[in-house]
N, CA, C and O atoms as a Tinker XYZ file with bonds, in Angstrom:
   432  protein
     1  N    -31.878000   75.934000   45.523000    73     2
     2  CA   -31.173000   75.789000   44.262000    64     1     3
     3  C    -30.809000   74.321000   44.087000    63     2     4     5
     4  O    -30.320000   73.680000   45.018000    81     3
     5  N    -31.048000   73.793000   42.893000    73     3     6
     6  CA   -30.676000   72.406000   42.608000    64     5     7
     7  C    -29.246000   72.355000   42.087000    63     6     8     9
     8  O    -28.652000   73.379000   41.749000    81     7
     9  N    -28.710000   71.149000   42.031000    73     7    10
    10  CA   -27.358000   70.985000   41.496000    64     9    11
    11  C    -27.304000   71.371000   40.021000    63    10    12    13
    12  O    -26.310000   71.936000   39.563000    81    11
    13  N    -28.357000   71.073000   39.282000    73    11    14
    14  CA   -28.403000   71.466000   37.866000    64    13    15
    15  C    -28.394000   72.976000   37.710000    63    14    16    17
    16  O    -27.719000   73.510000   36.831000    81    15
    17  N    -29.144000   73.667000   38.565000    73    15    18
    18  CA   -29.164000   75.135000   38.507000    64    17    19
    19  C    -27.787000   75.708000   38.837000    63    18    20    21
    20  O    -27.344000   76.668000   38.207000    81    19
    21  N    -27.120000   75.125000   39.813000    73    19    22
    22  CA   -25.765000   75.581000   40.163000    64    21    23
    23  C    -24.806000   75.362000   39.000000    63    22    24    25
    24  O    -23.974000   76.220000   38.704000    81    23
    25  N    -24.922000   74.212000   38.342000    73    23    26
    26  CA   -24.062000   73.950000   37.189000    64    25    27
    27  C    -24.332000   74.925000   36.047000    63    26    28    29
    28  O    -23.400000   75.331000   35.353000    81    27
    29  N    -25.585000   75.305000   35.842000    73    27    30
    30  CA   -25.908000   76.268000   34.779000    64    29    31
    31  C    -25.265000   77.624000   35.058000    63    30    32    33
    32  O    -24.794000   78.294000   34.140000    81    31
    33  N    -25.248000   78.020000   36.317000    73    31    34
    34  CA   -24.606000   79.286000   36.680000    64    33    35
    35  C    -23.119000   79.211000   36.379000    63    34    36    37
    36  O    -22.539000   80.129000   35.798000    81    35
    37  N    -22.510000   78.099000   36.786000    73    35    38
    38  CA   -21.078000   77.919000   36.542000    64    37    39
    39  C    -20.805000   77.848000   35.041000    63    38    40    41
    40  O    -19.836000   78.433000   34.556000    81    39
    41  N    -21.654000   77.137000   34.310000    73    39    42
    42  CA   -21.467000   77.003000   32.863000    64    41    43
    43  C    -21.651000   78.333000   32.130000    63    42    44    45
    44  O    -21.126000   78.515000   31.032000    81    43
    45  N    -22.393000   79.258000   32.735000    73    43    46
    46  CA   -22.581000   80.573000   32.115000    64    45    47
    47  C    -21.246000   81.290000   31.962000    63    46    48    49
    48  O    -21.086000   82.123000   31.070000    81    47
    49  N    -20.293000   80.973000   32.824000    73    47    50
    50  CA   -18.959000   81.547000   32.691000    64    49    51
    51  C    -18.299000   81.142000   31.379000    63    50    52    53
    52  O    -17.401000   81.825000   30.886000    81    51
    53  N    -18.754000   80.022000   30.820000    73    51    54
    54  CA   -18.186000   79.516000   29.575000    64    53    55
    55  C    -18.382000   80.496000   28.427000    63    54    56    57
    56  O    -17.629000   80.468000   27.453000    81    55
    57  N    -19.378000   81.355000   28.530000    73    55    58
    58  CA   -19.642000   82.340000   27.482000    64    57    59
    59  C    -18.628000   83.479000   27.490000    63    58    60    61
    60  O    -18.526000   84.236000   26.525000    81    59
    61  N    -17.891000   83.591000   28.570000    73    59    62
    62  CA   -16.854000   84.611000   28.676000    64    61    63
    63  C    -15.606000   84.114000   27.947000    63    62    64    65
    64  O    -15.032000   83.099000   28.340000    81    63
    65  N    -15.178000   84.811000   26.894000    73    63    66
    66  CA   -14.029000   84.341000   26.112000    64    65    67
    67  C    -12.753000   84.166000   26.938000    63    66    68    69
    68  O    -11.921000   83.318000   26.617000    81    67
    69  N    -12.597000   84.949000   27.980000    73    67    70
    70  CA   -11.408000   84.830000   28.815000    64    69    71
    71  C    -11.418000   83.542000   29.641000    63    70    72    73
    72  O    -10.372000   83.068000   30.082000    81    71
    73  N    -12.606000   82.988000   29.841000    73    71    74
    74  CA   -12.721000   81.776000   30.639000    64    73    75
    75  C    -13.088000   80.554000   29.793000    63    74    76    77
    76  O    -13.496000   79.529000   30.338000    81    75
    77  N    -12.951000   80.651000   28.488000    73    75    78
    78  CA   -13.406000   79.619000   27.568000    64    77    79
    79  C    -12.863000   78.229000   27.897000    63    78    80    81
    80  O    -13.598000   77.246000   27.813000    81    79
    81  N    -11.606000   78.137000   28.263000    73    79    82
    82  CA   -11.004000   76.835000   28.539000    64    81    83
    83  C    -11.255000   76.355000   29.964000    63    82    84    85
    84  O    -10.768000   75.294000   30.355000    81    83
    85  N    -11.991000   77.108000   30.721000    73    83    86
    86  CA   -12.205000   76.833000   32.130000    64    85    87
    87  C    -13.220000   75.723000   32.377000    63    86    88    89
    88  O    -13.119000   75.009000   33.375000    81    87
    89  N    -14.194000   75.568000   31.486000    73    87    90
    90  CA   -15.287000   74.618000   31.683000    64    89    91
    91  C    -15.130000   73.441000   30.751000    63    90    92    93
    92  O    -14.535000   73.633000   29.691000    81    91
    93  N    -15.609000   72.230000   31.040000    73    91    94
    94  CA   -16.223000   71.794000   32.289000    64    93    95
    95  C    -15.221000   71.169000   33.257000    63    94    96    97
    96  O    -15.617000   70.480000   34.197000    81    95
    97  N    -13.946000   71.400000   33.038000    73    95    98
    98  CA   -12.929000   70.802000   33.887000    64    97    99
    99  C    -12.601000   71.652000   35.109000    63    98   100   101
   100  O    -11.593000   71.411000   35.773000    81    99
   101  N    -13.415000   72.619000   35.409000    73    99   102
   102  CA   -13.119000   73.495000   36.539000    64   101   103
   103  C    -13.319000   72.766000   37.858000    63   102   104   105
   104  O    -14.065000   71.791000   37.944000    81   103
   105  N    -12.651000   73.250000   38.861000    73   103   106
   106  CA   -12.787000   72.670000   40.192000    64   105   107
   107  C    -14.194000   72.893000   40.738000    63   106   108   109
   108  O    -14.728000   72.031000   41.435000    81   107
   109  N    -14.793000   74.029000   40.432000    73   107   110
   110  CA   -16.147000   74.324000   40.916000    64   109   111
   111  C    -17.129000   73.320000   40.332000    63   110   112   113
   112  O    -17.971000   72.778000   41.049000    81   111
   113  N    -17.021000   73.073000   39.035000    73   111   114
   114  CA   -17.893000   72.114000   38.358000    64   113   115
   115  C    -17.727000   70.728000   38.988000    63   114   116   117
   116  O    -18.717000   70.046000   39.253000    81   115
   117  N    -16.493000   70.314000   39.226000    73   115   118
   118  CA   -16.224000   68.998000   39.820000    64   117   119
   119  C    -16.770000   68.919000   41.250000    63   118   120   121
   120  O    -17.269000   67.871000   41.661000    81   119
   121  N    -16.682000   69.995000   41.992000    73   119   122
   122  CA   -17.225000   70.015000   43.353000    64   121   123
   123  C    -18.745000   69.851000   43.313000    63   122   124   125
   124  O    -19.309000   69.077000   44.086000    81   123
   125  N    -19.400000   70.574000   42.417000    73   123   126
   126  CA   -20.858000   70.487000   42.304000    64   125   127
   127  C    -21.269000   69.068000   41.912000    63   126   128   129
   128  O    -22.225000   68.523000   42.463000    81   127
   129  N    -20.555000   68.476000   40.970000    73   127   130
   130  CA   -20.881000   67.110000   40.549000    64   129   131
   131  C    -20.642000   66.122000   41.688000    63   130   132   133
   132  O    -21.414000   65.179000   41.859000    81   131
   133  N    -19.582000   66.328000   42.467000    73   131   134
   134  CA   -19.324000   65.473000   43.624000    64   133   135
   135  C    -20.426000   65.578000   44.660000    63   134   136   137
   136  O    -20.853000   64.574000   45.228000    81   135
   137  N    -20.885000   66.796000   44.903000    73   135   138
   138  CA   -21.981000   67.006000   45.845000    64   137   139
   139  C    -23.275000   66.361000   45.336000    63   138   140   141
   140  O    -24.043000   65.802000   46.118000    81   139
   141  N    -23.506000   66.441000   44.042000    73   139   142
   142  CA   -24.694000   65.815000   43.453000    64   141   143
   143  C    -24.652000   64.306000   43.685000    63   142   144   145
   144  O    -25.643000   63.709000   44.105000    81   143
   145  N    -23.506000   63.700000   43.411000    73   143   146
   146  CA   -23.381000   62.255000   43.593000    64   145   147
   147  C    -23.576000   61.856000   45.053000    63   146   148   149
   148  O    -24.134000   60.798000   45.346000    81   147
   149  N    -23.119000   62.698000   45.957000    73   147   150
   150  CA   -23.224000   62.379000   47.384000    64   149   151
   151  C    -24.635000   62.624000   47.925000    63   150   152   153
   152  O    -25.164000   61.789000   48.659000    81   151
   153  N    -25.247000   63.751000   47.574000    73   151   154
   154  CA   -26.493000   64.155000   48.210000    64   153   155
   155  C    -27.742000   64.032000   47.347000    63   154   156   157
   156  O    -28.855000   64.100000   47.869000    81   155
   157  N    -27.585000   63.855000   46.055000    73   155   158
   158  CA   -28.745000   63.698000   45.173000    64   157   159
   159  C    -28.409000   62.720000   44.045000    63   158   160   161
   160  O    -28.485000   63.069000   42.867000    81   159
   161  N    -28.037000   61.489000   44.421000    73   159   162
   162  CA   -27.668000   60.532000   43.384000    64   161   163
   163  C    -28.871000   60.167000   42.512000    63   162   164   165
   164  O    -30.016000   60.192000   42.962000    81   163
   165  N    -28.587000   59.836000   41.284000    73   163   166
   166  CA   -29.632000   59.427000   40.353000    64   165   167
   167  C    -30.183000   58.069000   40.785000    63   166   168   169
   168  O    -29.430000   57.173000   41.166000    81   167
   169  N    -31.494000   57.932000   40.721000    73   167   170
   170  CA   -32.157000   56.657000   40.990000    64   169   171
   171  C    -32.712000   56.177000   39.656000    63   170   172   173
   172  O    -33.603000   56.800000   39.080000    81   171
   173  N    -32.173000   55.064000   39.176000    73   171   174
   174  CA   -32.600000   54.532000   37.886000    64   173   175
   175  C    -33.768000   53.578000   38.073000    63   174   176   177
   176  O    -33.735000   52.686000   38.921000    81   175
   177  N    -34.801000   53.784000   37.262000    73   175   178
   178  CA   -35.965000   52.906000   37.290000    64   177   179
   179  C    -36.677000   52.972000   35.950000    63   178   180   181
   180  O    -36.427000   53.867000   35.142000    81   179
   181  N    -37.559000   52.024000   35.727000    73   179   182
   182  CA   -38.323000   52.005000   34.481000    64   181   183
   183  C    -39.395000   53.096000   34.525000    63   182   184   185
   184  O    -39.712000   53.632000   35.587000    81   183
   185  N    -39.937000   53.408000   33.368000    73   183   186
   186  CA   -41.013000   54.402000   33.297000    64   185   187
   187  C    -42.214000   53.935000   34.112000    63   186   188   189
   188  O    -42.847000   54.736000   34.801000    81   187
   189  N    -42.527000   52.656000   34.039000    73   187   190
   190  CA   -43.644000   52.110000   34.811000    64   189   191
   191  C    -43.410000   52.282000   36.313000    63   190   192   193
   192  O    -44.320000   52.675000   37.044000    81   191
   193  N    -42.190000   51.988000   36.772000    73   191   194
   194  CA   -41.863000   52.173000   38.188000    64   193   195
   195  C    -42.028000   53.635000   38.597000    63   194   196   197
   196  O    -42.602000   53.939000   39.642000    81   195
   197  N    -41.514000   54.534000   37.755000    73   195   198
   198  CA   -41.634000   55.965000   38.059000    64   197   199
   199  C    -43.097000   56.389000   38.139000    63   198   200   201
   200  O    -43.486000   57.125000   39.046000    81   199
   201  N    -43.908000   55.922000   37.188000    73   199   202
   202  CA   -45.322000   56.284000   37.185000    64   201   203
   203  C    -46.032000   55.787000   38.443000    63   202   204   205
   204  O    -46.851000   56.500000   39.022000    81   203
   205  N    -45.715000   54.566000   38.861000    73   203   206
   206  CA   -46.310000   54.013000   40.082000    64   205   207
   207  C    -45.868000   54.833000   41.291000    63   206   208   209
   208  O    -46.685000   55.189000   42.141000    81   207
   209  N    -44.576000   55.127000   41.363000    73   207   210
   210  CA   -44.062000   55.905000   42.492000    64   209   211
   211  C    -44.708000   57.282000   42.545000    63   210   212   213
   212  O    -45.129000   57.721000   43.616000    81   211
   213  N    -44.796000   57.971000   41.415000    73   211   214
   214  CA   -45.379000   59.317000   41.402000    64   213   215
   215  C    -46.864000   59.299000   41.749000    63   214   216   217
   216  O    -47.357000   60.203000   42.424000    81   215
   217  N    -47.576000   58.273000   41.291000    73   215   218
   218  CA   -48.999000   58.141000   41.650000    64   217   219
   219  C    -49.139000   57.995000   43.165000    63   218   220   221
   220  O    -49.965000   58.661000   43.789000    81   219
   221  N    -48.325000   57.122000   43.744000    73   219   222
   222  CA   -48.377000   56.920000   45.194000    64   221   223
   223  C    -47.945000   58.165000   45.948000    63   222   224   225
   224  O    -48.497000   58.479000   47.002000    81   223
   225  N    -46.962000   58.875000   45.413000    73   223   226
   226  CA   -46.487000   60.112000   46.035000    64   225   227
   227  C    -47.620000   61.122000   46.177000    63   226   228   229
   228  O    -47.701000   61.834000   47.177000    81   227
   229  N    -48.485000   61.182000   45.184000    73   227   230
   230  CA   -49.593000   62.130000   45.197000    64   229   231
   231  C    -50.764000   61.678000   46.069000    63   230   232   233
   232  O    -51.599000   62.493000   46.461000    81   231
   233  N    -50.825000   60.367000   46.374000    73   231   234
   234  CA   -52.026000   59.839000   47.019000    64   233   235
   235  C    -51.843000   59.180000   48.378000    63   234   236   237
   236  O    -52.816000   59.014000   49.114000    81   235
   237  N    -50.618000   58.802000   48.726000    73   235   238
   238  CA   -50.404000   58.047000   49.965000    64   237   239
   239  C    -49.124000   58.494000   50.654000    63   238   240   241
   240  O    -48.237000   59.055000   50.012000    81   239
   241  N    -49.022000   58.249000   51.964000    73   239   242
   242  CA   -47.750000   58.487000   52.640000    64   241   243
   243  C    -46.750000   57.379000   52.265000    63   242   244   245
   244  O    -47.143000   56.305000   51.809000    81   243
   245  N    -45.472000   57.654000   52.462000    73   243   246
   246  CA   -44.435000   56.707000   52.048000    64   245   247
   247  C    -44.575000   55.354000   52.735000    63   246   248   249
   248  O    -44.337000   54.323000   52.106000    81   247
   249  N    -44.956000   55.334000   54.009000    73   247   250
   250  CA   -45.046000   54.046000   54.703000    64   249   251
   251  C    -46.098000   53.132000   54.076000    63   250   252   253
   252  O    -45.910000   51.916000   54.038000    81   251
   253  N    -47.194000   53.696000   53.588000    73   251   254
   254  CA   -48.217000   52.896000   52.906000    64   253   255
   255  C    -47.655000   52.357000   51.593000    63   254   256   257
   256  O    -47.862000   51.193000   51.253000    81   255
   257  N    -46.954000   53.203000   50.869000    73   255   258
   258  CA   -46.307000   52.787000   49.616000    64   257   259
   259  C    -45.302000   51.663000   49.877000    63   258   260   261
   260  O    -45.326000   50.644000   49.188000    81   259
   261  N    -44.429000   51.837000   50.853000    73   259   262
   262  CA   -43.408000   50.836000   51.161000    64   261   263
   263  C    -44.043000   49.519000   51.606000    63   262   264   265
   264  O    -43.590000   48.443000   51.214000    81   263
   265  N    -45.073000   49.606000   52.411000    73   263   266
   266  CA   -45.756000   48.392000   52.873000    64   265   267
   267  C    -46.429000   47.670000   51.716000    63   266   268   269
   268  O    -46.439000   46.439000   51.680000    81   267
   269  N    -46.987000   48.413000   50.774000    73   267   270
   270  CA   -47.634000   47.770000   49.620000    64   269   271
   271  C    -46.605000   47.023000   48.770000    63   270   272   273
   272  O    -46.914000   45.982000   48.189000    81   271
   273  N    -45.387000   47.554000   48.700000    73   271   274
   274  CA   -44.331000   46.862000   47.966000    64   273   275
   275  C    -43.938000   45.593000   48.714000    63   274   276   277
   276  O    -43.762000   44.538000   48.104000    81   275
   277  N    -43.800000   45.694000   50.031000    73   275   278
   278  CA   -43.425000   44.530000   50.836000    64   277   279
   279  C    -44.485000   43.432000   50.735000    63   278   280   281
   280  O    -44.152000   42.251000   50.633000    81   279
   281  N    -45.735000   43.815000   50.763000    73   279   282
   282  CA   -46.810000   42.827000   50.680000    64   281   283
   283  C    -46.910000   42.193000   49.299000    63   282   284   285
   284  O    -47.418000   41.080000   49.163000    81   283
   285  N    -46.433000   42.890000   48.278000    73   283   286
   286  CA   -46.517000   42.341000   46.927000    64   285   287
   287  C    -45.266000   41.540000   46.565000    63   286   288   289
   288  O    -45.095000   41.149000   45.410000    81   287
   289  N    -44.395000   41.296000   47.539000    73   287   290
   290  CA   -43.185000   40.521000   47.290000    64   289   291
   291  C    -43.562000   39.039000   47.229000    63   290   292   293
   292  O    -43.482000   38.324000   48.227000    81   291
   293  N    -43.967000   38.602000   46.060000    73   291   294
   294  CA   -44.503000   37.259000   45.877000    64   293   295
   295  C    -43.446000   36.166000   45.997000    63   294   296   297
   296  O    -43.776000   35.005000   46.237000    81   295
   297  N    -42.164000   36.537000   45.829000    73   295   298
   298  CA   -41.107000   35.530000   45.902000    64   297   299
   299  C    -41.093000   34.829000   47.258000    63   298   300   301
   300  O    -40.717000   33.661000   47.350000    81   299
   301  N    -41.496000   35.531000   48.296000    73   299   302
   302  CA   -41.524000   34.931000   49.637000    64   301   303
   303  C    -42.456000   33.730000   49.693000    63   302   304   305
   304  O    -42.293000   32.840000   50.526000    81   303
   305  N    -43.429000   33.718000   48.798000    73   303   306
   306  CA   -44.436000   32.658000   48.829000    64   305   307
   307  C    -44.265000   31.665000   47.671000    63   306   308   309
   308  O    -45.158000   30.863000   47.397000    81   307
   309  N    -43.113000   31.728000   46.998000    73   307   310
   310  CA   -42.842000   30.798000   45.907000    64   309   311
   311  C    -43.603000   31.099000   44.633000    63   310   312   313
   312  O    -43.700000   30.242000   43.754000    81   311
   313  N    -44.140000   32.291000   44.519000    73   311   314
   314  CA   -44.874000   32.701000   43.317000    64   313   315
   315  C    -43.954000   33.525000   42.426000    63   314   316   317
   316  O    -42.912000   33.994000   42.885000    81   315
   317  N    -44.322000   33.709000   41.158000    73   315   318
   318  CA   -43.497000   34.555000   40.291000    64   317   319
   319  C    -43.350000   35.958000   40.878000    63   318   320   321
   320  O    -44.308000   36.537000   41.391000    81   319
   321  N    -42.155000   36.479000   40.792000    73   319   322
   322  CA   -41.883000   37.811000   41.353000    64   321   323
   323  C    -42.558000   38.893000   40.531000    63   322   324   325
   324  O    -42.715000   38.764000   39.317000    81   323
   325  N    -42.954000   39.959000   41.207000    73   323   326
   326  CA   -43.493000   41.105000   40.477000    64   325   327
   327  C    -42.340000   41.827000   39.795000    63   326   328   329
   328  O    -41.196000   41.747000   40.243000    81   327
   329  N    -42.640000   42.521000   38.729000    73   327   330
   330  CA   -41.610000   43.217000   37.955000    64   329   331
   331  C    -41.288000   44.599000   38.523000    63   330   332   333
   332  O    -40.242000   45.165000   38.205000    81   331
   333  N    -42.149000   45.133000   39.339000    73   331   334
   334  CA   -41.990000   46.502000   39.814000    64   333   335
   335  C    -40.843000   46.641000   40.815000    63   334   336   337
   336  O    -40.676000   45.823000   41.719000    81   335
   337  N    -40.076000   47.682000   40.628000    73   335   338
   338  CA   -39.039000   48.109000   41.558000    64   337   339
   339  C    -37.938000   47.070000   41.773000    63   338   340   341
   340  O    -37.352000   46.999000   42.854000    81   339
   341  N    -37.659000   46.272000   40.758000    73   339   342
   342  CA   -36.585000   45.280000   40.852000    64   341   343
   343  C    -35.242000   45.981000   40.979000    63   342   344   345
   344  O    -34.953000   46.919000   40.237000    81   343
   345  N    -34.432000   45.533000   41.908000    73   343   346
   346  CA   -33.096000   46.070000   42.090000    64   345   347
   347  C    -33.038000   47.380000   42.856000    63   346   348   349
   348  O    -31.958000   47.944000   43.030000    81   347
   349  N    -34.169000   47.868000   43.313000    73   347   350
   350  CA   -34.197000   49.125000   44.071000    64   349   351
   351  C    -34.385000   48.839000   45.548000    63   350   352   353
   352  O    -35.287000   48.097000   45.938000    81   351
   353  N    -33.536000   49.425000   46.356000    73   351   354
   354  CA   -33.659000   49.277000   47.805000    64   353   355
   355  C    -34.710000   50.251000   48.336000    63   354   356   357
   356  O    -35.159000   51.154000   47.630000    81   355
   357  N    -35.082000   50.048000   49.579000    73   355   358
   358  CA   -36.017000   50.982000   50.212000    64   357   359
   359  C    -35.393000   52.370000   50.289000    63   358   360   361
   360  O    -36.098000   53.377000   50.210000    81   359
   361  N    -34.054000   52.426000   50.444000    73   359   362
   362  CA   -33.351000   53.711000   50.469000    64   361   363
   363  C    -33.449000   54.416000   49.115000    63   362   364   365
   364  O    -33.662000   55.627000   49.049000    81   363
   365  N    -33.290000   53.635000   48.025000    73   363   366
   366  CA   -33.435000   54.208000   46.684000    64   365   367
   367  C    -34.830000   54.775000   46.484000    63   366   368   369
   368  O    -34.998000   55.873000   45.954000    81   367
   369  N    -35.827000   54.012000   46.914000    73   367   370
   370  CA   -37.206000   54.466000   46.753000    64   369   371
   371  C    -37.487000   55.719000   47.580000    63   370   372   373
   372  O    -38.208000   56.613000   47.136000    81   371
   373  N    -36.916000   55.781000   48.779000    73   371   374
   374  CA   -37.108000   56.969000   49.623000    64   373   375
   375  C    -36.439000   58.187000   48.986000    63   374   376   377
   376  O    -37.001000   59.281000   49.005000    81   375
   377  N    -35.241000   58.005000   48.422000    73   375   378
   378  CA   -34.563000   59.118000   47.740000    64   377   379
   379  C    -35.415000   59.627000   46.579000    63   378   380   381
   380  O    -35.584000   60.834000   46.401000    81   379
   381  N    -35.950000   58.688000   45.790000    73   379   382
   382  CA   -36.788000   59.078000   44.651000    64   381   383
   383  C    -38.084000   59.724000   45.132000    63   382   384   385
   384  O    -38.602000   60.637000   44.487000    81   383
   385  N    -38.603000   59.259000   46.249000    73   383   386
   386  CA   -39.833000   59.818000   46.830000    64   385   387
   387  C    -39.610000   61.270000   47.251000    63   386   388   389
   388  O    -40.429000   62.146000   46.974000    81   387
   389  N    -38.488000   61.502000   47.923000    73   387   390
   390  CA   -38.190000   62.844000   48.413000    64   389   391
   391  C    -37.741000   63.790000   47.306000    63   390   392   393
   392  O    -38.000000   64.992000   47.368000    81   391
   393  N    -37.072000   63.249000   46.299000    73   391   394
   394  CA   -36.534000   64.065000   45.206000    64   393   395
   395  C    -36.797000   63.390000   43.869000    63   394   396   397
   396  O    -35.883000   62.816000   43.276000    81   395
   397  N    -38.045000   63.451000   43.381000    73   395   398
   398  CA   -38.378000   62.782000   42.122000    64   397   399
   399  C    -37.562000   63.291000   40.930000    63   398   400   401
   400  O    -37.468000   62.611000   39.908000    81   399
   401  N    -36.977000   64.478000   41.058000    73   399   402
   402  CA   -36.165000   65.010000   39.962000    64   401   403
   403  C    -34.885000   64.199000   39.758000    63   402   404   405
   404  O    -34.211000   64.359000   38.740000    81   403
   405  N    -34.544000   63.333000   40.712000    73   403   406
   406  CA   -33.339000   62.506000   40.575000    64   405   407
   407  C    -33.607000   61.199000   39.836000    63   406   408   409
   408  O    -32.680000   60.424000   39.599000    81   407
   409  N    -34.855000   60.944000   39.470000    73   407   410
   410  CA   -35.205000   59.704000   38.780000    64   409   411
   411  C    -34.714000   59.760000   37.336000    63   410   412   413
   412  O    -34.938000   60.735000   36.619000    81   411
   413  N    -34.036000   58.683000   36.932000    73   411   414
   414  CA   -33.601000   58.536000   35.545000    64   413   415
   415  C    -34.307000   57.313000   34.980000    63   414   416   417
   416  O    -34.229000   56.223000   35.548000    81   415
   417  N    -34.991000   57.500000   33.866000    73   415   418
   418  CA   -35.723000   56.404000   33.227000    64   417   419
   419  C    -34.739000   55.539000   32.450000    63   418   420   421
   420  O    -33.929000   56.039000   31.669000    81   419
   421  N    -34.826000   54.224000   32.680000    73   419   422
   422  CA   -33.997000   53.253000   31.961000    64   421   423
   423  C    -34.903000   52.252000   31.264000    63   422   424   425
   424  O    -36.072000   52.102000   31.618000    81   423
   425  N    -34.357000   51.578000   30.281000    73   423   426
   426  CA   -35.139000   50.543000   29.574000    64   425   427
   427  C    -35.491000   49.424000   30.526000    63   426   428   429
   428  O    -34.781000   49.145000   31.493000    81   427
   429  N    -36.604000   48.796000   30.224000    73   427   430
   430  CA   -37.073000   47.686000   31.088000    64   429   431
   431  C    -36.270000   46.447000   30.868000    63   430   432
   432  O    -36.525000   45.425000   31.505000    81   431
């Protein structure tokens, strides 16, 4: 079960007139959101970054993907930096790799 699915179950209680004022300020809802932030935080990246990550996810193991990013780090050689995966740590990329549903697309 995902955190979104758990929230939908909890939100279904909102349809009960006796519990109308219960959501979304309920303790259960807040606990689920806290768990989401702790164990499945959103990873923000551009659409291009997501597309590259998903392509690699389908075709290569993570270590090959991570190494290709490290090798393309042109700043080390005084060249213009690549635009891909700016501001994302290896931990962020691993989280997105393991749980692509946590990816949030942001403007470039």
